[in-house]
Biopython code that builds the backbone (N, CA, C, O; Angstrom):
import numpy as np
from Bio.PDB.StructureBuilder import StructureBuilder

atoms = [
    (1, "MET", "N", (15.000, 12.957, 5.659)),
    (1, "MET", "CA", (14.688, 11.561, 5.434)),
    (1, "MET", "C", (13.360, 11.245, 6.121)),
    (1, "MET", "O", (13.182, 11.585, 7.291)),
    (2, "PRO", "N", (12.422, 10.600, 5.417)),
    (2, "PRO", "CA", (11.126, 10.283, 6.022)),
    (2, "PRO", "C", (11.268, 9.211, 7.108)),
    (2, "PRO", "O", (12.122, 8.327, 7.030)),
    (3, "SER", "N", (10.422, 9.315, 8.099)),
    (3, "SER", "CA", (10.451, 8.321, 9.169)),
    (3, "SER", "C", (9.744, 7.051, 8.705)),
    (3, "SER", "O", (9.107, 7.030, 7.652)),
    (4, "GLN", "N", (9.866, 5.995, 9.506)),
    (4, "GLN", "CA", (9.201, 4.737, 9.169)),
    (4, "GLN", "C", (7.690, 4.895, 9.196)),
    (4, "GLN", "O", (6.987, 4.281, 8.394)),
    (5, "GLY", "N", (7.188, 5.712, 10.108)),
    (5, "GLY", "CA", (5.754, 5.965, 10.176)),
    (5, "GLY", "C", (5.260, 6.669, 8.925)),
    (5, "GLY", "O", (4.175, 6.375, 8.423)),
    (6, "ASP", "N", (6.070, 7.610, 8.418)),
    (6, "ASP", "CA", (5.718, 8.301, 7.178)),
    (6, "ASP", "C", (5.711, 7.324, 6.008)),
    (6, "ASP", "O", (4.831, 7.387, 5.149)),
    (7, "ALA", "N", (6.674, 6.436, 5.973)),
    (7, "ALA", "CA", (6.749, 5.439, 4.901)),
    (7, "ALA", "C", (5.524, 4.526, 4.944)),
    (7, "ALA", "O", (4.982, 4.160, 3.901)),
    (8, "LEU", "N", (5.096, 4.163, 6.132)),
    (8, "LEU", "CA", (3.912, 3.316, 6.285)),
    (8, "LEU", "C", (2.671, 4.038, 5.773)),
    (8, "LEU", "O", (1.874, 3.462, 5.032)),
    (9, "GLN", "N", (2.510, 5.292, 6.166)),
    (9, "GLN", "CA", (1.356, 6.078, 5.718)),
    (9, "GLN", "C", (1.377, 6.251, 4.205)),
    (9, "GLN", "O", (0.339, 6.135, 3.554)),
    (10, "GLN", "N", (2.548, 6.526, 3.640)),
    (10, "GLN", "CA", (2.664, 6.721, 2.196)),
    (10, "GLN", "C", (2.349, 5.436, 1.440)),
    (10, "GLN", "O", (1.662, 5.475, 0.419)),
    (11, "ALA", "N", (2.837, 4.301, 1.924)),
    (11, "ALA", "CA", (2.572, 3.029, 1.271)),
    (11, "ALA", "C", (1.076, 2.716, 1.290)),
    (11, "ALA", "O", (0.518, 2.252, 0.296)),
    (12, "HIS", "N", (0.440, 2.971, 2.419)),
    (12, "HIS", "CA", (-1.000, 2.717, 2.520)),
    (12, "HIS", "C", (-1.770, 3.656, 1.599)),
    (12, "HIS", "O", (-2.713, 3.235, 0.929)),
    (13, "SER", "N", (-1.379, 4.910, 1.563)),
    (13, "SER", "CA", (-2.025, 5.894, 0.703)),
    (13, "SER", "C", (-1.863, 5.522, -0.772)),
    (13, "SER", "O", (-2.815, 5.625, -1.546)),
    (14, "ASP", "N", (-0.676, 5.096, -1.157)),
    (14, "ASP", "CA", (-0.431, 4.691, -2.547)),
    (14, "ASP", "C", (-1.319, 3.510, -2.932)),
    (14, "ASP", "O", (-1.896, 3.494, -4.019)),
    (15, "TYR", "N", (-1.430, 2.528, -2.048)),
    (15, "TYR", "CA", (-2.264, 1.358, -2.329)),
    (15, "TYR", "C", (-3.731, 1.760, -2.457)),
    (15, "TYR", "O", (-4.405, 1.347, -3.400)),
    (16, "GLN", "N", (-4.225, 2.555, -1.523)),
    (16, "GLN", "CA", (-5.626, 2.973, -1.566)),
    (16, "GLN", "C", (-5.920, 3.787, -2.824)),
    (16, "GLN", "O", (-6.953, 3.595, -3.467)),
    (17, "HIS", "N", (-5.017, 4.687, -3.170)),
    (17, "HIS", "CA", (-5.207, 5.501, -4.370)),
    (17, "HIS", "C", (-5.251, 4.613, -5.617)),
    (17, "HIS", "O", (-6.094, 4.803, -6.494)),
    (18, "HIS", "N", (-4.353, 3.660, -5.683)),
    (18, "HIS", "CA", (-4.332, 2.757, -6.834)),
    (18, "HIS", "C", (-5.636, 1.974, -6.934)),
    (18, "HIS", "O", (-6.200, 1.846, -8.020)),
    (19, "MET", "N", (-6.113, 1.456, -5.820)),
    (19, "MET", "CA", (-7.344, 0.660, -5.843)),
    (19, "MET", "C", (-8.544, 1.507, -6.273)),
    (19, "MET", "O", (-9.476, 0.988, -6.888)),
    (20, "ARG", "N", (-8.529, 2.791, -5.958)),
    (20, "ARG", "CA", (-9.639, 3.671, -6.363)),
    (20, "ARG", "C", (-9.568, 4.052, -7.838)),
    (20, "ARG", "O", (-10.603, 4.300, -8.456)),
    (21, "THR", "N", (-8.375, 4.102, -8.410)),
    (21, "THR", "CA", (-8.222, 4.648, -9.749)),
    (21, "THR", "C", (-7.880, 3.629, -10.831)),
    (21, "THR", "O", (-7.960, 3.963, -12.013)),
    (22, "CYS", "N", (-7.508, 2.422, -10.486)),
    (22, "CYS", "CA", (-7.107, 1.420, -11.476)),
    (22, "CYS", "C", (-8.341, 0.805, -12.146)),
    (22, "CYS", "O", (-9.206, 0.239, -11.478)),
    (23, "ARG", "N", (-8.404, 0.924, -13.457)),
    (23, "ARG", "CA", (-9.542, 0.362, -14.186)),
    (23, "ARG", "C", (-9.576, -1.154, -14.078)),
    (23, "ARG", "O", (-10.650, -1.740, -13.943)),
    (24, "GLN", "N", (-8.428, -1.789, -14.134)),
    (24, "GLN", "CA", (-8.385, -3.246, -14.085)),
    (24, "GLN", "C", (-8.850, -3.767, -12.729)),
    (24, "GLN", "O", (-9.642, -4.707, -12.666)),
    (25, "CYS", "N", (-8.368, -3.168, -11.648)),
    (25, "CYS", "CA", (-8.783, -3.585, -10.306)),
    (25, "CYS", "C", (-10.283, -3.371, -10.121)),
    (25, "CYS", "O", (-10.976, -4.205, -9.539)),
    (26, "HIS", "N", (-10.767, -2.246, -10.624)),
    (26, "HIS", "CA", (-12.177, -1.904, -10.464)),
    (26, "HIS", "C", (-13.068, -2.837, -11.284)),
    (26, "HIS", "O", (-14.092, -3.307, -10.788)),
    (27, "ALA", "N", (-12.687, -3.108, -12.535)),
    (27, "ALA", "CA", (-13.504, -3.930, -13.423)),
    (27, "ALA", "C", (-13.496, -5.402, -13.008)),
    (27, "ALA", "O", (-14.538, -6.058, -13.027)),
    (28, "ASP", "N", (-12.338, -5.915, -12.637)),
    (28, "ASP", "CA", (-12.217, -7.333, -12.299)),
    (28, "ASP", "C", (-12.673, -7.646, -10.888)),
    (28, "ASP", "O", (-13.086, -8.769, -10.597)),
    (29, "GLY", "N", (-12.599, -6.663, -10.020)),
    (29, "GLY", "CA", (-12.908, -6.908, -8.617)),
    (29, "GLY", "C", (-11.794, -7.642, -7.894)),
    (29, "GLY", "O", (-11.947, -8.058, -6.745)),
    (30, "ALA", "N", (-10.667, -7.795, -8.582)),
    (30, "ALA", "CA", (-9.502, -8.457, -7.991)),
    (30, "ALA", "C", (-8.290, -7.559, -8.221)),
    (30, "ALA", "O", (-8.223, -6.856, -9.230)),
    (31, "PRO", "N", (-7.343, -7.576, -7.305)),
    (31, "PRO", "CA", (-6.163, -6.710, -7.462)),
    (31, "PRO", "C", (-5.294, -7.126, -8.656)),
    (31, "PRO", "O", (-5.087, -8.313, -8.907)),
    (32, "CYS", "N", (-4.797, -6.132, -9.376)),
    (32, "CYS", "CA", (-3.875, -6.385, -10.482)),
    (32, "CYS", "C", (-2.461, -6.571, -9.912)),
    (32, "CYS", "O", (-2.263, -6.509, -8.698)),
    (33, "ALA", "N", (-1.496, -6.795, -10.784)),
    (33, "ALA", "CA", (-0.116, -7.023, -10.352)),
    (33, "ALA", "C", (0.451, -5.807, -9.619)),
    (33, "ALA", "O", (1.190, -5.964, -8.647)),
    (34, "VAL", "N", (0.115, -4.607, -10.071)),
    (34, "VAL", "CA", (0.611, -3.399, -9.414)),
    (34, "VAL", "C", (0.035, -3.297, -8.007)),
    (34, "VAL", "O", (0.753, -2.966, -7.064)),
    (35, "ALA", "N", (-1.267, -3.580, -7.860)),
    (35, "ALA", "CA", (-1.900, -3.536, -6.545)),
    (35, "ALA", "C", (-1.256, -4.556, -5.605)),
    (35, "ALA", "O", (-1.047, -4.266, -4.427)),
    (36, "LYS", "N", (-0.947, -5.721, -6.108)),
    (36, "LYS", "CA", (-0.296, -6.741, -5.277)),
    (36, "LYS", "C", (1.089, -6.268, -4.833)),
    (36, "LYS", "O", (1.487, -6.481, -3.688)),
    (37, "HIS", "N", (1.809, -5.632, -5.738)),
    (37, "HIS", "CA", (3.127, -5.092, -5.386)),
    (37, "HIS", "C", (3.002, -4.010, -4.318)),
    (37, "HIS", "O", (3.755, -4.005, -3.344)),
    (38, "LEU", "N", (2.049, -3.092, -4.501)),
    (38, "LEU", "CA", (1.859, -2.021, -3.526)),
    (38, "LEU", "C", (1.448, -2.585, -2.163)),
    (38, "LEU", "O", (1.835, -2.040, -1.129)),
    (39, "MET", "N", (0.678, -3.655, -2.153)),
    (39, "MET", "CA", (0.297, -4.278, -0.887)),
    (39, "MET", "C", (1.521, -4.901, -0.212)),
    (39, "MET", "O", (1.649, -4.838, 1.010)),
    (40, "ARG", "N", (2.415, -5.498, -0.992)),
    (40, "ARG", "CA", (3.655, -6.049, -0.416)),
    (40, "ARG", "C", (4.511, -4.942, 0.177)),
    (40, "ARG", "O", (5.083, -5.105, 1.255)),
    (41, "VAL", "N", (4.602, -3.806, -0.526)),
    (41, "VAL", "CA", (5.362, -2.665, -0.011)),
    (41, "VAL", "C", (4.757, -2.206, 1.314)),
    (41, "VAL", "O", (5.481, -1.960, 2.279)),
    (42, "TYR", "N", (3.435, -2.091, 1.358)),
    (42, "TYR", "CA", (2.750, -1.685, 2.587)),
    (42, "TYR", "C", (2.994, -2.694, 3.713)),
    (42, "TYR", "O", (3.293, -2.303, 4.842)),
    (43, "ASN", "N", (2.869, -3.968, 3.414)),
    (43, "ASN", "CA", (3.090, -4.993, 4.440)),
    (43, "ASN", "C", (4.520, -4.956, 4.972)),
    (43, "ASN", "O", (4.741, -5.120, 6.172)),
    (44, "ASN", "N", (5.490, -4.741, 4.086)),
    (44, "ASN", "CA", (6.884, -4.640, 4.531)),
    (44, "ASN", "C", (7.091, -3.412, 5.413)),
    (44, "ASN", "O", (7.785, -3.484, 6.428)),
    (45, "ALA", "N", (6.491, -2.290, 5.029)),
    (45, "ALA", "CA", (6.607, -1.072, 5.838)),
    (45, "ALA", "C", (5.947, -1.276, 7.197)),
    (45, "ALA", "O", (6.456, -0.802, 8.213)),
    (46, "ARG", "N", (4.821, -1.976, 7.218)),
    (46, "ARG", "CA", (4.111, -2.233, 8.476)),
    (46, "ARG", "C", (4.939, -3.129, 9.397)),
    (46, "ARG", "O", (4.937, -2.951, 10.615)),
    (47, "ARG", "N", (5.647, -4.095, 8.801)),
    (47, "ARG", "CA", (6.475, -5.004, 9.586)),
    (47, "ARG", "C", (7.617, -4.289, 10.290)),
    (47, "ARG", "O", (7.967, -4.635, 11.419)),
    (48, "ILE", "N", (8.202, -3.289, 9.627)),
    (48, "ILE", "CA", (9.367, -2.630, 10.214)),
    (48, "ILE", "C", (8.995, -1.375, 11.003)),
    (48, "ILE", "O", (9.843, -0.789, 11.677)),
    (49, "ALA", "N", (7.732, -0.964, 10.921)),
    (49, "ALA", "CA", (7.297, 0.236, 11.659)),
    (49, "ALA", "C", (7.375, -0.034, 13.162)),
    (49, "ALA", "O", (7.134, -1.157, 13.605)),
    (50, "PRO", "N", (7.708, 0.979, 13.934)),
    (50, "PRO", "CA", (7.781, 0.784, 15.385)),
    (50, "PRO", "C", (6.389, 0.486, 15.960)),
    (50, "PRO", "O", (5.385, 1.062, 15.541)),
    (51, "ARG", "N", (6.367, -0.397, 16.896)),
    (51, "ARG", "CA", (5.106, -0.774, 17.550)),
    (51, "ARG", "C", (4.701, 0.328, 18.526)),
    (51, "ARG", "O", (5.539, 0.869, 19.247)),
    (52, "THR", "N", (3.416, 0.653, 18.543)),
    (52, "THR", "CA", (2.904, 1.667, 19.465)),
    (52, "THR", "C", (1.812, 1.071, 20.340)),
    (52, "THR", "O", (0.751, 1.668, 20.520)),
    (53, "ASP", "N", (2.083, -0.115, 20.884)),
    (53, "ASP", "CA", (1.092, -0.800, 21.735)),
    (53, "ASP", "C", (0.976, -0.126, 23.067)),
    (53, "ASP", "O", (0.194, -0.560, 23.912)),
]
sb = StructureBuilder()
sb.init_structure("model")
sb.init_model(0)
sb.init_chain("A")
sb.init_seg("    ")
for serial, (resi, resn, name, xyz) in enumerate(atoms, 1):
    if name == "N":
        sb.init_residue(resn, " ", resi, " ")
    sb.init_atom(name, np.array(xyz, "f"), 0.0, 1.0, " ", f" {name:<3s}", serial, name[0])
structure = sb.get_structure()
């Protein structure tokens, strides 16, 4: 089972990859619905990730 840190890294990687490869995001200069969803997934993973302050 992946750790929360792994989930955070994967969510961030998925979002970055989408932003680099999505024609709609690239052409419009604004995130598409999929990019917004991936950002929500990343934000949720970041919220539950253990703090390393």
